[in-house]
N, C-alpha and C positions, 0 to 999 in steps of 0.2 A: 504493499502500501503505498508505503518510499518511503527514498532513495536510504542507503546504511550509517550510523554512525555511532559512539562508544558506545551508546546508552539509549535504550529507544522508554517506548510503556506498552506497557496490555491494559488490552483493557477486559476483566477477569468476567466481563455478567455486561450485558445486552440485551437490546427484541430491533433488532439493524435492521429487519423486513416489516417492522409494525408500518402498516399504512404512510399513516404520517411523517414517514417518509418518500410516498412512497418521487410525491412530485419537486421535490428537493432535495433529489438520490446526488445526480452529480453532484451538486453545487455541494455539497458536505462535505464527498470524498475528493473532492479541489481541496478546498477548505482543513479538511488533512493533512493532506497530503505531508505538509513542512516537519509535521506535528512528529515525524515516526511512532503511529502508531505501531505497533511492527503486527500486532494480533488481537482481538476484539472476541471473548467469543458471546457466540449471537444462540439465545434461546429461546428453543421450539414452547408454548404454554401451551398448542391448543392441535386435534389432530389437522387439522384445515391450515392450518401454518406450517407444519413439516417440510411438504413440497417446496417453499415459498425460502426454509432456511438452507434445505438443500442446495439449486438454486443457487443461494448466493455464497453461498461456499463454493461452490462449483467451479463460480468466476470471478473464483479470487483466491488464492491462493492462503491467503494472512487473515481468512474466519475458518473459528473451530465448529463445527453444525452442534449444537447440542438438541434433543430432541425431547420430551416428556409434557406433563400433562401439571398446570399448574394446581395446584388447587383451590382456586377460584373458579377453573373448567370443571373438574373433576363431572359432578354432576352432566353435564355435557357428552360425556364420549360415547359411541357407540360399546356395540357386542363385544366390536373385535378391536381396543381399542390396543391390546394389551400386544399381542399375534402381532399387529404394523408395528407395535412400536418396538418389540422383539425381529424383525423383520429392519425393518431403516434403521436399526444401529447400529445391525449386526453384515448390514452388505458396507459399509466402508467406514473410517478408523473418528468414529462419532465421539462425546462427551453426552451422561445420563441428566435431562433434568431437562427444564423444573421440576423440580418436584417437589414437595412437605402435604406445610400444616399451617395453615393458618384458621382464630378462636376469632378474627376483627372481621372479616366478613358477615352480613348477617341469613341469618338463618344456615349458619353455619352446620355443616353432618361430620363430625369429625372420623368419625365411624366408617362412613366409607374414603376420605381422606385420608386417612390411615390403611384401606385397603389397597388403594390407585399407590400410593408409597411406598406402602413395599413392596410392590411389588417390582418396583423402578430399583428397588434394592436390591432386589435380590438378586438380577438383571444386569446391575452396576458390579454386583461382585463376576457372576458366568465369566461375564468377559471381564474384569479388570478392567473396567472403566469406573472414569469420573465424573461424580454425582453429584450438580447445583443443587443446595438444599434451601427455601423457601421455609420460616420457620419465623411469624406475627403470632407473636398470645399465648406461643402452641410450648413451653419449652419443657413443661415437667409430657404432653405428652411422647415428644421430642425424647426426652431419655429412656418414658418410658419405648418409645419401638425400636432404641439400639441397646433396650436391654432382652431386646427377643430376634432382633433380627441384626447378623453378621455384616457387615462397610464393606467395601475395598480395598485391597488389600494399599490402591493404594494412593488414599484417601480421596472425602469430600468441602468438597467448598461447602458454604451459610455463608449464605451471600446478604449485605448490607445488616450485616453481622448484628444485633440489636435484643441479645437477652443478657447479658451486663453482666460483670465482671464477675459473679460467682463463678458460673460454669466455665471460664474459660481452661485451664486445664483440666477438666478429664475431655474435654471437648478437645482437644487438642490428647492426651494423649488412644481417646479412637479413634484418632487421623483428621481434623481437624481446620482446614486453612478456613481463615477470618473476611475477607474484604469488603473495603472501608469504600465509604460515600459519598459525596459530595450533598449530598441530600442531610447529609447531619450537621451539615454549619447552621442550618436552622436555627432560629432558635430556639431552646425546650431539649433541645436533643444534646444537653450540655453529661448523664452518663452516660453517653452511647460515645462521644469521642472520649471519658475515660475511661471504657474498654478500652478503647485499641492505641491509651498509652501504655497496658498489661501488658497485650500478648506477644508471644516469639515472633524477635527479627523472624526465622522461619518460617513464621507464621501464616507471616504479610498478602493480601494481595489490593489488588484495587483494583476498582467499576464504577461504572456512571449509569446502568436501567436503562439507561437512554432506550426510546425519550420518554418515562417514569424519574420520578427522584426528583425531581426537579433544584436545583441549590438557590439558596436566593440572591437574590434579583442585579447586587451590588457585588454580585464575583461568580457569575454567568463572566469569561471569555467569549462566549460562542454564542451563538440566537439565530432563531429559525423563522425567518418569513410568512411564520401562522399564524391564522386571526386564537386560537390557542400556541398557549405558551408550552413550549417541548421540550427535553435536556438532548444538547446535540451532542454527538459524541466524541469532540473534542475537550466539552469538558473535565475530561479526563483530567488533564495536565492541572486543573485547578484543586483539583483531589489528593494528587500526587503531593503540589505543594502545600498542600489544608495536611498533611499526613504527615509529613517533610516537618514541616517547624510544629505540629503537634508533641510530635516526640524526641524532636529536639536537636536531628541527622542533617545532612544536607541532602537536598534532592538528589544529586545524583546518586550518595548512595545507599536512597532508598529505592531509586528505579533496582542499579544492583541488582541490591536485595530482593524488588517485588520478580524481576524476569528471572532468577534460580528457580524462587517459590513456586514459576508461573508454569515452569517449565519443567518441572518436577513434581506437580499436579497433572496436566492436561499432557504431556508425550507422551503419552500411551493414543491418547485424542490425536492424534498430534500427522498432516500425512506426509 
């Protein structure tokens, strides 16, 4: 996606297939080129967007495709979803996800979410692929699942980690990585910032979750000319800068550490 240099940026989690980008994709790609965003993990969320993720990855070697059923869409899955997921993941060097558990959404069915999530975990173990986990107001449920279901040897990502400092050591021992989002720069997210002071160096990653998880407007470096505000993937650089400042290290030092972590976790899913 960009020319080589000594350091680079790695986006551990976004939704580049989102239709909100469609009218602006070429413009966004042009703005990303000077940044040296070397790799991005593009997460499917429902059966209907897997083909778009697959097509984007086929056209751009810097994209790692990631296929899964987001807990928000678990109730919309078809009867053949599990078989379809197995086929698409096994057919390419892809990661698994976004999958997980969410008690924030209205009328959630946590028991059904667990059925879907656990299938993703079993598949990740079988193929030893990294899995990206969504966990929102459901840490107790996630811990309960981890007591019964194994995790892949290569590790897993809890994206936009928001479970607090209490569980960092436990999740780390299980093989977790934790991704920092520029969204945490918004007012009221101090607890999440504090957690990222405590996460071990070798488990840090950075993400945008673009087009979601907007930064405070005054922190945005890039914006998209749409009526509805969308998070531009280029704002990854702001997240790196903020995390480096939070941890009291140089951005260059953080870039090198995150690159090692990213390749260690996602290496089995890279072409």
